[in-house]
C-alpha positions in Angstrom: -2.6 59.6 -10.8 -2.1 56.5 -8.9 -5.0 55.5 -6.8 -5.8 52.7 -4.5 -7.2 50.4 -7.1 -4.6 51.1 -9.7 -3.1 47.7 -10.7 0.4 47.0 -9.4 1.4 46.3 -12.9 1.6 50.0 -13.4 3.8 50.6 -10.4 6.1 47.6 -10.0 8.3 45.6 -12.5 5.8 43.1 -14.4 7.7 40.0 -13.1 7.4 41.0 -9.4 3.8 42.0 -9.7 2.9 38.7 -11.1 4.6 37.1 -8.2 2.8 39.3 -5.8 -0.4 38.4 -7.4 0.0 34.7 -6.9 -1.7 32.7 -3.9 -1.2 33.0 -1.0 -0.4 36.6 -1.1 -2.9 37.7 -3.7 -1.8 41.3 -3.9 -3.0 42.8 -7.1 -3.8 46.5 -6.4 -1.8 49.5 -4.8 -4.3 49.1 -2.0 -3.6 45.2 -1.6 0.1 46.0 -1.2 0.1 49.0 1.0 -2.5 47.2 3.1 -0.1 44.1 3.5 1.3 45.5 6.6 4.3 44.2 8.5 3.3 41.6 11.1 6.1 42.7 13.4 9.3 44.8 13.3 12.8 44.0 14.3 14.6 46.8 16.0 18.3 46.4 15.6 19.5 48.3 18.4 17.4 45.9 20.7 18.8 42.8 19.3 20.9 40.4 21.4 24.6 40.4 20.7 26.1 37.1 20.0 28.4 37.1 23.0 25.6 37.7 25.2 23.5 34.7 24.0 22.3 32.4 26.8 22.1 28.5 25.8 18.4 27.5 26.0 16.8 30.8 25.5 14.9 32.0 22.4 16.7 34.9 21.0 17.0 37.2 17.9 20.3 38.2 16.5 21.2 40.5 13.8 24.3 39.1 12.0 26.4 39.1 8.8 27.1 35.7 7.0 30.8 35.0 6.7 30.6 31.4 5.4 27.9 29.4 3.5 28.6 25.7 3.4 26.6 22.5 2.1 27.3 19.5 4.0 26.3 15.9 3.9 25.5 13.6 7.1 26.7 10.0 7.4 23.2 9.1 6.4 23.5 10.8 3.1 21.2 13.6 4.1 22.2 17.0 3.1 22.0 20.2 5.2 23.2 23.9 5.2 25.4 25.4 7.7 25.9 29.3 7.9 28.7 30.8 10.1 27.5 34.3 11.1 28.8 37.2 13.0 27.8 40.4 14.6 31.5 41.6 15.0 31.4 40.5 18.8 31.3 36.7 18.3 30.5 34.0 15.7 27.6 31.5 15.6 26.5 28.7 13.3 23.2 28.5 11.9 21.9 25.0 10.6 19.0 24.4 8.0 18.0 20.6 7.7 15.9 21.1 4.6 18.1 22.4 1.6 15.1 22.5 -0.6 13.4 25.1 1.2 16.2 26.5 3.4 16.6 30.3 3.8 20.1 29.7 3.5 19.7 29.7 -0.4 19.0 33.4 -0.2 22.0 34.3 2.1 25.3 34.1 0.4 28.5 35.2 2.2 28.3 38.8 2.8 24.6 38.9 3.4 22.9 40.3 6.7 20.0 38.7 8.2 18.1 38.4 11.5 17.8 35.1 13.0 15.2 34.1 15.7 15.1 30.6 17.5 16.4 28.6 20.3 20.2 28.9 21.1 22.0 25.7 21.9 25.5 24.5 21.6 27.1 21.8 19.6 31.0 21.0 19.6 31.4 24.0 22.1 29.9 26.4 19.2 26.7 28.2 19.8 24.2 27.5 17.0 20.6 27.7 16.1 18.7 25.0 14.2 16.0 26.1 11.5 15.6 29.6 13.0 13.0 32.0 11.7 15.0 33.8 9.2 14.8 37.4 7.6 17.2 38.8 5.3 17.9 42.5 5.7 18.6 44.3 2.6 22.0 46.0 2.1 20.5 49.1 0.9 19.0 49.1 4.4 22.4 50.4 5.4 22.8 53.8 6.7 25.9 56.4 6.8 24.4 57.3 10.2 25.3 54.2 12.7 23.1 55.3 15.4 20.0 56.0 13.3 20.7 52.5 11.5 20.8 50.8 14.9 17.4 52.6 16.0 15.6 51.6 12.7 12.6 49.3 12.7 13.1 46.6 9.9 9.8 45.5 8.8 8.9 41.8 8.5 5.9 40.8 6.3 3.7 38.0 6.0 5.5 36.1 3.2 5.0 33.1 0.8 7.5 30.3 -0.1 8.4 32.1 -3.3 8.3 35.9 -2.1 10.3 36.5 1.0 9.7 39.5 3.4 12.7 41.5 1.8 11.1 41.1 -1.8 7.8 42.6 -0.4 9.6 45.4 1.6 11.5 46.2 -1.7 8.2 46.3 -3.4 6.7 48.4 -0.9 9.6 50.8 -1.0 9.3 51.2 -4.9 5.6 51.9 -4.5 5.9 54.6 -1.8 8.8 56.2 -3.9 6.6 56.4 -6.8 3.4 57.7 -5.3 3.9 61.1 -3.9 0.2 61.4 -2.8 -3.1 59.5 -2.5 -6.6 60.5 -2.5 -7.7 60.4 1.2 -10.9 58.5 1.9 -11.5 60.3 5.0 -13.0 63.8 4.9 -10.4 66.5 6.0 -12.8 67.8 8.9 -12.9 64.1 10.3 -9.0 63.9 10.1 -8.7 67.1 12.1 -11.4 66.4 14.5 -9.5 63.0 15.6 -6.1 64.3 15.0 -5.3 61.8 12.3 -2.5 61.6 9.8 -3.3 61.6 6.0 -3.3 58.3 4.3 0.0 58.7 2.6 1.8 59.5 5.6 0.1 56.7 7.5 1.4 54.1 5.1 4.7 55.9 5.1 5.0 55.4 9.0 3.7 51.8 8.7 6.1 50.7 6.4 9.1 52.8 7.0 8.9 53.7 10.5 11.7 55.3 12.7 10.1 54.5 16.1 7.3 52.5 17.7 5.4 55.6 17.9 5.3 56.1 14.2 3.8 52.6 14.1 1.1 53.5 16.8 0.1 56.9 14.8 0.0 54.8 11.6 -2.1 51.9 13.1 -4.6 54.5 14.5 -5.1 56.1 11.3 -5.6 52.8 9.4 -8.0 51.4 12.1 -10.1 54.5 11.3 -10.1 53.4 7.7 -11.5 49.9 8.6 -14.0 51.2 11.1 -15.5 53.8 9.0 -15.5 51.7 5.7 -17.6 48.9 7.5 -19.8 51.4 9.4 -20.7 53.4 6.3 -21.5 50.0 4.5 -23.7 49.3 7.5 -25.3 52.7 7.8 -26.1 52.6 4.0 -27.6 49.2 4.4 -29.9 50.8 7.3 -31.0 53.3 5.1 -31.6 50.9 2.2 -33.8 49.0 4.6 -35.9 51.9 5.8 -36.5 52.7 2.3 -38.1 49.4 1.4 -41.6 48.7 1.3 -43.2 45.4 2.6 -46.6 44.2 3.9 -47.4 45.5 7.4 -48.4 42.4 9.8 -50.3 44.2 12.6 -51.5 41.8 15.5 -54.9 40.8 15.8 -56.7 40.6 19.3 -58.7 37.5 18.3 -56.2 35.6 16.5 -54.0 32.4 17.2 -51.4 34.6 19.0 -53.9 35.6 21.7 -55.4 32.1 22.0 -51.9 30.6 22.3 -50.9 33.1 25.0 -54.1 32.3 26.9 -53.2 28.6 27.1 -49.4 28.7 27.8 -48.5 26.4 30.6 -46.0 28.9 31.9 -45.5 32.5 32.5 -43.3 34.7 29.9 -40.6 36.3 31.4 -40.5 40.0 31.6 -37.7 40.0 28.9 -39.8 37.9 26.5 -42.9 40.2 26.8 -40.7 43.3 26.2 -39.0 41.7 23.1 -42.2 40.5 21.9 -43.8 43.6 22.1 -41.1 45.4 20.3 -41.2 42.7 17.5 -44.9 43.0 17.0 -44.6 46.8 16.7 -42.1 46.3 14.0 -44.2 43.7 12.4 -46.9 46.4 12.1 -44.8 48.7 10.1 -44.8 48.7 6.3 -40.8 48.7 6.6 -39.0 45.2 6.8 -37.9 44.3 10.4 -34.2 43.3 10.7 -33.7 42.2 14.2 -31.0 40.1 16.1 -32.5 38.1 19.0 -29.7 36.8 21.3 -29.9 35.2 24.6 -28.5 32.4 26.7 -28.9 29.0 26.0 -32.3 28.2 27.3 -33.4 31.7 27.7 -36.5 31.1 25.5 -35.9 32.6 22.2 -38.0 30.0 20.5 -41.2 31.1 22.4 -40.5 34.5 21.2 -40.1 33.3 17.7 -43.2 31.2 17.6 -45.2 34.1 19.0 -43.9 36.4 16.3 -44.4 33.7 13.6 -48.2 33.5 14.8 -48.6 37.3 14.7 -47.6 37.0 11.0 -50.1 34.4 10.4 -52.8 36.1 12.1 -52.0 38.9 9.6 -52.7 36.4 6.7 -49.0 35.8 6.0 -46.7 32.9 6.4 -43.5 32.3 8.5 -40.6 30.3 7.7 -38.1 29.0 10.3 -34.6 27.9 9.0 -32.6 25.5 11.1 -28.9 24.3 10.2 -29.6 20.6 10.6 -32.2 18.1 10.0 -32.1 17.1 13.7 -32.7 20.7 14.8 -35.4 21.2 12.2 -37.1 18.1 13.3 -36.8 19.1 17.0 -38.4 22.5 16.3 -41.2 21.0 14.3 -42.1 18.5 17.2 -41.4 21.1 19.8 -43.7 23.8 18.1 -46.5 21.3 17.4 -46.7 20.4 21.1 -46.4 24.0 22.1 -49.2 24.9 19.9 -51.3 21.8 20.5 -54.5 22.1 18.4 -53.7 25.6 17.4 -51.2 24.1 14.9 -53.3 21.5 13.7 -55.8 22.9 11.1 -57.4 20.1 9.2 -56.7 17.6 11.9 -59.2 15.8 14.1 -57.8 17.5 17.1 -57.9 21.0 15.6 -58.6 23.9 18.0 -59.8 26.9 16.1 -58.4 29.3 15.2 -55.6 27.2 13.8 -53.0 26.8 11.2 -50.9 24.0 9.8 -47.2 23.4 10.4 -45.3 22.0 7.5 -41.7 20.4 7.7 -39.6 20.4 4.6 -36.2 18.7 4.9 -34.0 16.7 2.5 -35.1 13.2 4.0 -38.9 13.7 4.5 -40.5 11.2 2.4 -41.7 11.9 -1.1 -45.3 12.0 -0.4 -44.9 13.9 3.0 -42.6 16.5 1.0 -45.3 17.0 -1.7 -47.8 17.6 0.8 -45.8 19.9 2.7 -44.6 21.9 -0.5 -48.3 22.3 -1.7 -49.2 23.6 1.8 -46.5 26.2 1.6 -47.5 27.0 -1.8 -51.2 27.6 -1.4 -50.7 29.1 2.0 -52.6 26.6 4.0 -49.4 26.1 6.1 -48.8 29.3 8.0 -45.7 28.1 9.6 -43.0 26.1 7.5 -39.9 24.7 9.3 -36.9 23.2 7.4 -33.2 23.1 6.7 -31.5 24.3 3.6 -34.1 22.2 1.5 -36.3 25.3 1.8 -33.7 27.1 -0.4 -34.2 24.7 -3.5 -36.0 26.3 -6.6 -39.0 23.9 -6.1 -40.0 25.7 -2.7 -42.6 28.3 -3.2 -44.6 30.3 -0.6 -47.9 31.8 -0.8 -47.2 34.9 1.2 -44.0 34.7 3.0 -44.0 37.5 5.6 -41.4 36.5 8.2 -38.0 34.6 8.0 -36.6 33.3 11.2 -33.0 32.1 11.0 -32.0 30.0 13.8 -28.2 29.9 14.8 -27.4 32.3 11.9 -23.5 31.4 12.3 -24.2 28.0 10.8 -25.5 29.4 7.5 -23.6 30.9 4.8 -24.4 34.1 2.9 -26.1 32.7 -0.2 -28.3 30.3 1.9 -29.8 33.2 4.1 -30.3 35.3 1.1 -32.0 32.6 -1.1 -34.7 32.1 1.5 -35.6 35.8 1.6 -35.7 35.8 -2.1 -38.7 33.3 -1.9 -40.8 36.3 -0.8 -42.8 38.5 -3.4 -42.0 41.6 -1.2 -39.1 41.7 1.3 -40.0 39.8 4.3 -39.5 40.5 8.0 -36.2 39.0 9.1 -35.6 37.7 12.8 -32.0 36.3 13.4 -31.7 34.0 16.4 -28.4 33.1 18.2 -27.5 31.6 21.5 -24.1 32.7 21.3 -23.7 35.9 23.1 -22.3 38.8 21.2 -20.0 41.3 22.7 -21.4 44.9 22.1 -18.7 46.0 19.9 -19.2 42.9 17.5 -22.9 43.4 17.5 -22.1 47.1 16.3 -19.7 45.9 13.8 -20.9 42.6 12.5 -24.7 43.1 12.8 -24.8 46.8 12.5 -27.6 46.7 10.2 -29.6 44.8 12.7 -31.4 46.0 15.8 -30.4 43.8 18.5 -32.5 42.4 21.4 -31.1 40.6 24.1 -32.9 37.9 26.6 -31.0 38.0 29.8 -33.6 36.1 32.2 -33.9 32.5 32.3 -37.4 31.1 32.5 -38.4 29.5 35.6 -37.2 25.9 36.1 -33.8 26.2 34.6 -31.4 24.7 37.0 -27.8 25.7 37.6 -24.9 23.8 35.6 -21.7 22.7 37.2 -18.7 22.2 34.9 -15.6 20.3 35.6 -12.4 19.8 33.5 -11.3 16.1 33.6 -7.7 16.3 33.2 -7.0 12.7 32.2 -3.4 13.3 31.2 -2.4 14.6 34.8 -5.0 12.4 36.6 -5.7 9.2 34.6 -7.9 7.8 37.4 -10.5 10.7 36.9 -11.4 9.0 33.5 -13.6 6.4 35.5 -15.2 9.2 37.5 -16.9 10.3 34.1 -18.6 7.0 33.8 -19.4 6.8 37.5 -21.2 10.1 37.5 -23.2 9.0 34.4 -24.1 5.8 36.2 -25.0 7.7 39.4 -27.3 10.1 37.4 -28.9 7.2 35.5 -29.7 5.6 38.9 -31.4 8.4 39.9 -33.7 8.3 37.0 -32.0 11.0 34.8 -30.3 10.5 31.4 -26.8 11.6 29.9 -25.0 12.7 26.7 -21.6 11.6 25.8 -20.2 13.9 22.9 -17.3 12.9 20.6 -15.7 15.3 18.2 -16.1 12.9 15.2 -18.0 10.0 14.1 -15.2 7.4 13.7 -11.4 7.6 14.3 -11.1 6.0 10.7 -12.5 8.7 8.6 -13.8 7.8 5.0 -12.5 11.3 4.0 -11.7 14.8 4.9 -15.0 15.8 3.8 -16.8 13.6 6.3 -14.6 14.4 9.3 -15.3 18.0 8.9 -18.9 17.6 8.5 -19.1 15.4 11.4 -17.2 17.6 13.6 -19.6 20.5 12.7 -22.6 18.5 13.5 -23.7 18.8 10.0 -26.6 16.4 9.1 -25.2 16.3 5.5 -22.3 14.1 6.6 -24.3 11.1 5.4 -23.5 12.1 1.9 -19.7 12.4 2.8 -18.6 9.0 1.7 -20.0 9.7 -1.8 -18.2 12.7 -2.3 -15.0 12.4 0.0 -11.7 12.1 -1.5 -9.0 9.5 -0.7 -9.7 7.5 2.5 -7.4 8.4 5.5 -7.0 5.6 8.0 -6.5 6.6 11.7 -7.7 3.6 13.6 -7.8 4.3 17.6 -7.7 1.6 20.1 -10.0 2.0 23.0 -8.6 2.6 25.5 -5.0 2.9 24.3 -2.2 1.1 26.4 -1.9 3.9 28.7 -5.6 4.2 29.2 -6.1 7.1 26.9 -9.4 7.7 25.1 -8.1 10.5 23.0 -9.3 10.5 19.3 -12.3 8.1 19.8 -15.3 8.7 17.7 -18.8 7.6 18.3 -18.3 4.3 16.5 -15.3 3.3 18.7 -16.5 4.7 22.0 -20.0 3.3 22.1 -19.4 -0.4 22.0 -16.6 0.1 24.4 -19.0 1.8 26.8 -21.7 -0.8 26.3 -19.4 -3.6 27.2 -17.4 -1.9 29.8 -18.1 1.0 32.1 -21.6 1.7 31.1 -22.7 -1.9 30.7 -26.4 -2.6 31.4 -27.5 0.9 30.5 -29.5 1.7 27.5 -27.2 3.4 25.0 -27.5 4.6 21.3 -25.6 6.6 18.8 -26.6 9.9 17.0 -24.5 11.3 14.2 -24.9 12.8 10.7 -24.1 9.6 8.9 -27.3 7.8 10.3 -30.2 7.5 8.0 -32.7 10.3 8.7 -35.5 7.8 10.0 -32.9 6.4 12.1 -31.8 9.7 13.7 -35.5 10.5 14.2 -35.9 7.3 16.1 -33.1 7.6 18.2 -34.0 11.1 19.4 -37.7 10.2 20.0 -36.8 7.3 22.1 -34.2 9.3 24.1 -36.9 12.3 24.6 -39.3 9.5 25.7 -36.9 8.3 28.1 -36.4 5.0 26.5 -32.6 5.4 26.3 -30.3 6.2 29.2 -27.2 7.6 27.3 -26.9 9.2 23.9 -23.4 8.9 22.4 -23.4 11.7 19.7 -21.4 14.1 17.6 -22.3 17.8 17.9 -25.7 17.1 16.1 -27.0 17.7 19.6 -25.4 21.1 19.8 -28.5 23.4 19.4 -32.2 23.1 19.8 -32.0 19.5 21.4 -34.4 19.8 24.5 -34.5 16.8 26.9 -35.5 18.0 30.4 -34.5 14.7 32.1 -30.7 15.0 30.7 -28.6 16.1 33.6 -25.2 15.3 32.7 -22.9 15.8 29.7 -19.6 14.3 29.1 -17.5 16.3 26.2 -14.9 13.9 25.0 -11.6 15.7 23.7 -13.0 18.8 24.7 -9.9 20.6 23.8 -11.0 20.1 20.1 -14.1 22.4 20.5 -14.4 26.3 20.7 -15.5 28.3 23.6 -19.0 28.8 22.1 -19.6 25.4 21.0 -18.7 24.0 24.6 -21.0 26.5 25.9 -23.8 25.5 23.6 -23.3 21.8 24.4 -23.3 22.4 28.0 -26.8 24.0 27.5 -28.3 20.7 26.7 -28.5 19.7 30.4 -30.0 21.7 33.5 -33.3 22.1 31.4 -35.4 20.3 34.0 -35.9 19.7 37.6 -32.4 18.1 38.1 -29.1 20.4 38.2 -26.9 20.0 35.2 -23.3 18.6 35.2 -20.8 19.0 32.5 -17.7 17.1 32.1 -14.7 18.4 29.8 -12.6 15.5 29.2 -9.1 16.2 27.7 -5.9 14.1 27.4 -3.8 17.3 26.5 -1.0 17.8 28.6 0.5 21.1 30.1 -0.8 24.7 29.8 -1.9 25.2 26.3 -4.5 27.7 24.7 -6.8 24.6 24.5 -6.7 23.9 28.0 -7.1 27.6 29.0 -10.2 27.7 26.8 -11.6 24.7 29.0 -10.6 26.5 32.2 -12.3 29.5 31.1 -15.5 27.4 30.3 -15.4 25.8 33.7 -15.0 29.1 35.6 -18.2 30.8 34.2 -21.5 30.1 32.8 -21.8 33.8 31.7 -22.1 33.5 27.9 -21.3 37.1 27.5 -18.0 36.7 29.4 -17.1 33.6 27.6 -17.9 35.3 24.3 -15.4 38.2 25.1 -12.7 35.5 26.1 -13.4 33.6 22.9 -13.0 36.9 20.9 -9.7 37.7 22.7 -8.4 34.4 21.3 -9.4 34.7 17.6 -8.5 36.8 14.9 -10.8 39.8 14.2 -11.1 38.9 10.5 -12.5 35.5 11.4 -15.2 37.3 13.7 -16.0 39.5 10.9 -16.6 36.9 8.6 -13.7 36.9 6.3 -13.5 33.3 6.2 -17.2 33.0 5.7 -16.8 35.1 2.4 -13.9 32.9 1.2 -11.6 36.1 0.6 -8.4 37.2 2.2 -9.2 40.7 3.0 -10.8 41.6 6.0 -10.2 43.6 9.3 -6.5 43.7 10.0 -5.8 46.1 12.7 -9.0 46.8 14.2 -9.3 44.9 17.7 -13.0 44.6 18.6 -12.7 44.6 22.4 -9.9 47.2 22.6 -11.1 49.6 20.2 -14.7 50.2 21.4 -14.5 54.0 21.8 -13.1 54.2 18.0 -15.9 51.9 16.8 -18.5 54.1 18.5 -17.1 57.2 17.0 -17.0 55.7 13.5 -20.5 54.6 13.8 -21.6 58.2 14.7 -19.4 59.7 12.0 -20.9 57.2 9.5 -24.5 57.9 10.4 -23.8 61.6 10.1 -22.0 61.2 6.5 -24.8 58.9 5.2 -27.7 61.0 6.5 -26.2 64.1 4.7 -24.8 62.4 1.8 -26.3 58.8 1.2 -24.5 58.1 -2.2 -21.2 59.8 -0.9 -21.0 62.2 -3.7 -19.1 64.8 -1.9 -16.8 62.1 -0.7 -15.6 60.1 -3.7 -12.5 59.0 -1.9 -14.5 57.2 0.7 -16.8 55.8 -1.8 -14.1 54.4 -3.6 -12.6 52.9 -0.9 -16.1 51.3 -0.1 -16.4 50.1 -3.6 -12.9 48.1 -3.3 -14.0 46.7 -0.1 -17.4 45.4 -1.4 -15.9 44.2 -4.6 -13.4 42.0 -2.5 -16.3 40.9 -0.4 -14.7 41.0 2.9 -18.1 42.1 4.4 -20.5 40.9 1.7 -22.6 38.8 4.3 -23.1 42.1 6.3 -25.0 43.5 3.2 -27.2 40.4 2.9 -27.9 40.3 6.5 
């Protein structure tokens, strides 16, 4: 019997199976091909007639090729010209890249759909390099009306496998497979009035109406949602069955002493979340909790209190940060927050006390040996570090809690490796300052309990955000520097953020790392490939600052608009001691302006900084802009965020900037961001490195379906944890996990 994991080699011709399996398609099994859904459909009856085409408009026509010519221009360049007709008029279709031209597959007599802008050449209507999809001759029907109404599927294709070829392969598969084992229980299908799986694929690939497509998609969304929710339900059950060391709070420990000397009052949200975390730490079952909250909502204090509770109970806590800059900031900030309670063995120790150790790649050899020894013998109750904590040489005496800051910056293996450092499963607290819509939290972090901090601590100031549209208003560029000078004159400090270190990239690796704010960018020259020269003159002849990196902008600012101010650079290619020195001087008020890459995106806390100018802000995503904006307004002065762009016109990038400027509500921005991104990216398909992921499920639009699937999954797993009574569903999950679209969910 043909099943979802049956290799395509058993169903379609061997040569075709080989072509389908090649990248970028990667279609290997029956499920792969059936789940390779059309990205859109052409409806023949709705196509524009050639005689009705309007010059300058983008149109789609269905026409027959009556002549196929290869011509040569005076320059010697060859191009293909098709003459096509729909029976009402003729049009020419020109392709200027013969080696890749779709015309190669369109001999005279073939029928195709052409989509593109209509123009006129020598009084003849034409399209130039239109999107082209050949419609197979065997799509013809004896019923003209039915043929005109039919939907023609257009598939995501590759250079060597066109949409009609995929369509033919799907047709062969559907004609071969009379039935498929349905992974969804029959009672669930009846309860939600869903078609069976075989019918759903038939309706998706060979629909007769838009209604057929909607019925198919609703059913296939259920497959995606239920598969994910069952995986998460099984994960939650597995976690609840784990045994770990309970870490009950002590009334006379470091936590109580720390709370007694806090110079500020905890918000109600911080107290409530803290109480919940302490209750879970006291259980012999590992805590798995996601703590989300706005930038500056006080997540770090909540995490420190949880870490101290574990230390009081005899264990250790590790805080994993994505960059050395942030790890060092956490180390200094937590040491300052704890005072003598974090200086066990030092002259200014205040009993009860513990030690705080810092482990990063650039810590000196002697200091690193001491930190590693303190982690191994348990004398360091709090260990803070970057990915350096994941190396084999790092050992803990009794790791009881892992705190992961800014989880989206870590890969699956990194997070899992740190958890593996414990003899027993540790409690896990994941923190993010990127607000997560409810449906995403249910789907992506469904194995974690979620806590949200909504209140901002006293003293946080409002932030005003402005888009500096330098393309439309060149004079506005000068206002950026004028505002920074005004703030510095008032005794405050400023950030200027660039999307890259330099406009002359040593290699692609370096640019990627710099843009990500990754402190490992210092290694990029060593491992980078061929250099790519892109020098940028600051400013350009038209005054533009587009494309400037830190290394170009800093000297120009120092000699020009910000002359006389104290400026310094901060980016990932600086040596660790230089980065540390710059941040220390900036925090101490010895620098006026920090010109940096996104290494300052998270965790950097300088209350005296009141203005941030983000250059080429159109190059950043919504959440990243929101994070960067959160670096200001942390003290007594109100914050100002200036989003500079040289992009002209109404584009998705400029719309992002408008969205960020319109609200400081991170939850609303997260919804807007999700609305512009692919669902598969949100669910981590790119993180796992595989092509498969959520295809149809729309997390914002399908909330009711996701809620229903979550309830059904919980019911199924509670009654049948191993899905013995539902082998089809178990097989579907095995396929999903084997292809790893949600492997990171399983690893938390």
